[in-house]
KEZALO-524464 format. One record per atom (N, C-alpha, C): residue in one letter; x, y, z. Coordinates in steps of 0.02 Angstrom, whole numbers, plus 50000, padded with zeros to 5 digits. Layout:
! residues N
AXYZ...
This chain:
! residues 248
M508855044149585M509305049949593M509735050349602K510005046249653K510735047349674K511275048049603R510985041649561R511335040349505R511315046749457A510755051649450A510595056749416A511255062049432E511145062749503E511545069149534E512235068149519V512245061249517V513335058849499V513325061549418L512785061349369L512805062249315L512745068549294G512505072449352G512425081249333G511725081749291M511195076149302M510465077749282M510105081449305D509805085949276D509285088449330D508635085349344Y508675081849299Y507805077849327Y507805072149327I507405068449353I507255058849332I506485057449306V506415056349269V505745054949243V505505046649249T504815048149253T504335040749260T503915041849237G503615032449217G503075031549207G502505032649236H502465034149296H502055033249367H501345036549328Y500755034349355Y500135038949337Y499985042249417V500325046549385V500145052749454V500415058849388R500135063549442R500375074149413R500565076649482R501055080549454R501375085549493R501615091349485E501375097249550E501055102149529E501625106349600F501655112749595F502035118749641F501465121849674D501275121749720D500625125849748D501145131049778E500945139049769E501315142249773E501125146649840N500655143149867N500505145549938N500775143849993S500925137149985S501195132550023S501855131050002Q502055133549929Q502885134249909Q503135126449939R502625120949912R502815115649919R502465110949852Y502765106549810Y502465101449780Y502075097949813I501585095249762I501155092949779I501145087349718I500575080349741I500765074849704I499705072749699K499655074649638K498845072149627K498825066649573K498095062649599K498115056449557K498225058949513G498145052049463G498155053749387G497495055549347I497535056449296I496855058649270I496695052649239D496825046349261D496645041449237D496555037449287E495925037549330E495895034549417E495965026149387T495985024149345T495995015449355T496745015149341K497145017949326K497885017649322K498305020649363D497905026249416D498245030249471D498715026449528Q499325028549512Q499905025949574Q499985029549625S499745035549643S499975039149696S499985036349781Y499705031849761Y499635027149849Y500355024449835V500805021549805V501335021249809V501875025449808L501875029449799L502215037649805L502295041449867Y502005040049912Y501765042849973Y502375045650018G502745041050002G503505042250037G503905048350000M503845052049954M504105054649905M504345063049957T505005064949944T504925070449984T504945076649942Q504975082849974Q505065086949919Q505865087149899E506245087049918E506805084949882E506775080949817Q506375075649811Q506275071749765Q505975074249728L505485076449726L504805079849692L505005083849667A505585090549669A505835093449653A506285092149573K506385087649591K506905085149530K506655077949483T505895076249510T505675071049458T504995073149417L504875071649345L504395071449337L504025067449308F503335066549296F502715063349267F502435063249210P502705062549158P502485066149110P501725061949071I501395055849091I501275052149084I500555052949119G500495057849196G499965058549233G499385059749219N499485064149140N498785067749139N498685065849045L498805058749057L498545054048982L498275049149029T497645043448987T497405038249007T497895033648987K497855029049000K498225023048976K498115020048897N497465024148862N497535020048792N497805027348744Q497865032548784Q498135037148760Q498725036148790T499125032248822T499875032148823T499885026448744R499505023048761R499845015048717R499795019748640A499235023548631A499005026348564A499935027848520I500255033348587I500705037248568I501205033748560A501335026248599A501805021748605A501775018948526L501205017748515L501095014548434L501415019048393E500955024148393E501565031748316E502035029848338K502615030448373K503245028148401K503365022248386D503225018148345D503375012648352D503755009148401L503475010948465L503605006948517L503584997148517I504214995348556I504004989448551I503584985348595N503364989548656N502994988148698N502364990648712A502234994448648A501644997948646A500924993648662S501054984248651S500104983848666S500404978348698K501094979148748K501024973548786K500484974448853P500384969048847P499744967648906P500024969348987D499504973949014D499584976149085D499834970249143S500564970149167S500614966649209S500154967149284Q499964963649334Q499684963449381Q499824959649433D500544957149431D500874955649464D501314956349494I501804956349562I502264960149580I502924958449527C503194961849500C503864961949442C504244958549461F504604959149526F505114954449560F504924945049569V504364944449557V504244938149562V503794933449518P504024932149464P503474932549419P503244923949400D503514920449419D503054915349424D502594916449497G502534920449521G501844918949567G502024916649653D502654914449651D502824911949703D503144915149737Y502884919149794Y503084923749842Y503544922249882A503274916649908A503404912549985A504154909549959G504274908049920G504754905949888G505224910849869F505014915449841F505594922349836F505824925049895I505354923749956I505454929150008I506024923050057E506024917150047E506464910350091E507344910750034R507054913249983R507784912849937R508104921249965Y507604925149975Y507824932249977Y508424932250042T507974931050106T508094930350172T508714923850187K508454919750137K508924913650168K508774909450229Q508064908850243Q507834909550311Q507254901450278T507154899250322T506554895350320T506194896850354F505564894250330F505014895950406F504384891950429P504464888450471P504304882850478P503714881450500K503294874850488K502654875050533K502544877350582G501684879850605G501454880450659G500824879150664N500654883950719N499904879950731N499464887650712F498844883450700F498224887450690F497894889150752I497764892350765I497464895550836I496784900050821D496394899950871D495634903050887D495864908250922K495394915050922K495494919050964K495574919051044D495444912851043D495634909751134D496264908651144G496414905251091G497344902651093G497154894551094N496604891951087N496434883651072N496844884050995I497174877050990I497424873250921I496944871850907L497054873050823L496494872750771L496824865950741G497384867450726G497624862250665G498284866650675E498824862650606E499464866050606E499674869150523H499734875850512H499954880150442H500794874750437N500714879150362N501324877350328N501824881650320G501984886950380G502424894250371G501844898050377I502114903250398I501844908950435I501734914250352I502204914650318I502234918350264I501744913950210R501554911550231R501124907650156R500444911450168Y500154914350221Y499514916350240Y499474924150235T498854925450228T498924934650224T498024933750260I498014941250283I497494945050328I496864942350273G496384939550285G495674938750244G495744934050225Q496234929250214Q496414922850148Q495784919750197R495424916550148R494884910350153R495344903650121K495494903350059K495574898850025K496244895650051G496434889450023G496984885750033G497444883950098L497024886550167L497184886750208L497344877750241G496884872050203G497224865350228G497014864850268I496454867350303I496004865550359I495274865950366A495144860050385A494054861050383A493784860750453L493454865950478L493324866750537L492564866850524G492194865550481G491504862650481G491244871150442V491584876050487V491294883250454V491674887450420P491644893550383P492024897050342P492534899650376A493244900750379A493654903150418A494154906550366Y494314912250427Y494854917250370Y495504918550422V495894920450396V496724921750427V496354930650466V496344929150520V496324937850542V496804941550591S497284936850609S498124937550626S498504933950625K499454937550631K499724931650634K500304934650702N500604930150691N501034931350766N501654928050758V502074932450731V502784929850699V503224927750762A503244932850825A503464928350861A503304922650906E502904919750888E502454913450913E502244908950875N502354912750803N502344908650747N501564905150719T501124909450764T500544905750745T499984910450711V499374907650678V499144911750633V498344909750650T498184916350682T497474917050693T496644915350667L496394909650671L495784911350619L495304913250659G494694915450625G494044916650643G493424919750585S492804920650601S492484925050559S492754929950529N492124929350476N492254936050441N492264942050461D491804941950503D491474947850547D492284950750600D492574945450605D493314947450643D493724952250610L493614952550540L494064956950498L494044964050503F493484964850530F493164971450532F493424976850556T493704981850563T493954988750608T493664993750588D493654999250632D493645005650608D494095010550629T494645007350672T495265010150699T495915008650667V496295013250631V497015010750611V497365016950618Y498195011150620Y498505018950658Y499055016750591G499565023550596G500015023050543G500455024650572K501255021250556K501815025850568K502185027550536E502985031050545E503295033150493E503065038250440V502525043050470V502145044550417V502615051250374N502305050850321N502685056050259N502175061550249W502335066050242W501635072050230W502285075150158V501635073250102V501955074550041V501755081850028S500925082050017S500695090650000S500505094850061I500615094150112I500405098950181I500955095650225E500925101850268E501305100050328E500975095550377C501195093050427C500825087650476C500535091950509P499635090350491P499175094050535P499045094450609K499115098650666K499045101350710K498245098950760E497835098850699E497215095850727E496875090850707P496295086150736P496085079850672P495845083350604L495985079550557L495785080650494L495205076750456K494855077150417K494305073750383K494795071650325V494755065850309V495095064150238V494715059050221K494975054850150K494705048050131K495625044850118A495415037750156A496065037150143A496015028450107R496575028150102R496465018150063R497005013650114V496865008950118V497295003450173V497484998450129R497374997950057R497894994550022R497954998949926Y498254996049901Y498354997949821Y497625000449780N497374994249783N496754993849726N495974995549771Q496224998849812Q495605001349869Q495465006549830K494455008149857K494285015149840K494455018949913E494555025449886E494735028349964E494005030850005Q494205028150083Q493485027050130Q493635036950163P493065038250179P492825041650230P493415040250294A493755045350330A493895044750390A494225050750431T494235051250506T494165056750536T495015055250552L495705058350540L496385058250552L496505061250598Y496875057450663Y497295063750706Y498005063150717P498235067750722P499065068850716P499315063850805L499665058850804L499975057150881L500725059550868E501035057550926E501735060050934E502065056050900N502835056050894N503215049050851N502995048150775N502905055650761N502515055850676N502295049350667C501695047150698C500935042750685C500505048050679V500065041750658V499275044150651V498825038150669K498185040750712K497585037350700K497015038850659L496705036150631L496265035350576L495805032850593I495105034550616I494525033550605I493875033850563F493875026750535F493645028150476F492625027350517D492315030550433D491625030050446D491175023250465K491635018750417K491325014750418K491855009650428P491875002350466P492324998550476P492754994250415Q493334994550403Q493714992350337Q493744984750346R494094979850310R494034973850317R494784972750285A495034967050325A495784965150311A496374968050310V496294974250380V496774979850382V497324974950400T497894978750359T498514973250371T499384975550402S499334976650462S500034977550479S500594977350432G501064983750430G501554983750358G501404983650298Q500814985050278Q500364988950228Q500554995650250A500295000950173A500145006950188A499455008550208V499445013950215V498955019350230V499105026150199V498655026050160V498695033550125V498155038350104F498325043550134F497625049250152F497625054550093Y496935056850061Y496905061550005Y496465064550050D496505071949986D495935078250018D495985078449922G495295075849888G494895075449851G495485070949800D496145074449753D496455072249716D496995073249709I497085074949787I497975076649805I498285071049863L498505068349873L498915066449900L499185070149961L498965070750033L499115072650059L499735069250094G499645061650118G500545057450129G500215051350157G500645047150184G500425040750239G501005038450270G500725032350298G501255028250328G501005021350336T501535016950389T501505011550361T500925008550436I500495003650405I500055003850468I500394998550521F500254998450582F500664994950625F499924994450690T500124989250727T499354987750769T499744990650841R499514996550867R499694998150917R499254992950980Q499884991151031Q499784987551080Q499514991851165
C-alpha cells in the first residue's frame, strides 16, 4: 500500500477470497467471507484498517475457485492449473524449525518435558519443534498417549498431558482490531475461530480494557494456542480479531 501511494495509484488489488462492501448506515467498510467458503481467507485479514480497506479491492471474492480457474484457462494464464498450496509459502521444504533458527540467528537448546505438576518426564529437542495439541514425534514413551498442552519459553519446558487437558471454553484476545463494527460496549454473541481452518464456533464476547476481549465458547475448544489469532464473525461478516494470549 505504501508503494502504491508512492506511485500515485488509487487502489491495490489482491487475490484473497473475501468480499469488501461499504455499509451506508455505519459509514464503514466491511469484510465478508468469500462466496467459496472452502477458500475463504477472511481469517487472515482481521487486522485491516478502514483506511486500508478504502484502497483495496478483492475481485475474486464473488467467485468460486473453480470459476477463477476457468477464467485463468480462458485467458491462457500459466498458473491456471497450478495445484493449491497448503504449505507456508516461505518455508517450501516444510522445515519451519530450521527456518526460525536461520531467520532469528538463534539456536533453541534442549530442555525438559514436564507434567502438569512440574515433574520431569524426559528431554525435548528445542521448544520451537512442538505445537499445542501435538502427539506424534515427541520422542518420548510414557505408556499412555501424551499431548503437548503448554510451553514455557522462559523456563524452556514443554508440558505434556492428556487429550482432555487440551480443552478450554475461555479464550482471551489482545490487540483487537475491529473491522466491520466499532468496539462493542456490551457482551456480544458471535461465532469465532481460534485457527485458520476451523469452522466458527458460537461464543459470547466480552470487551475488556486495553483493547482486549474475553470469549466464552458454548463448547470447549481444543488446543487453543497463544500467539495465534482469534477472529469473530456475525454470519458472513468479519467483525474483527486479535491475538490469543494467556491471562495470568
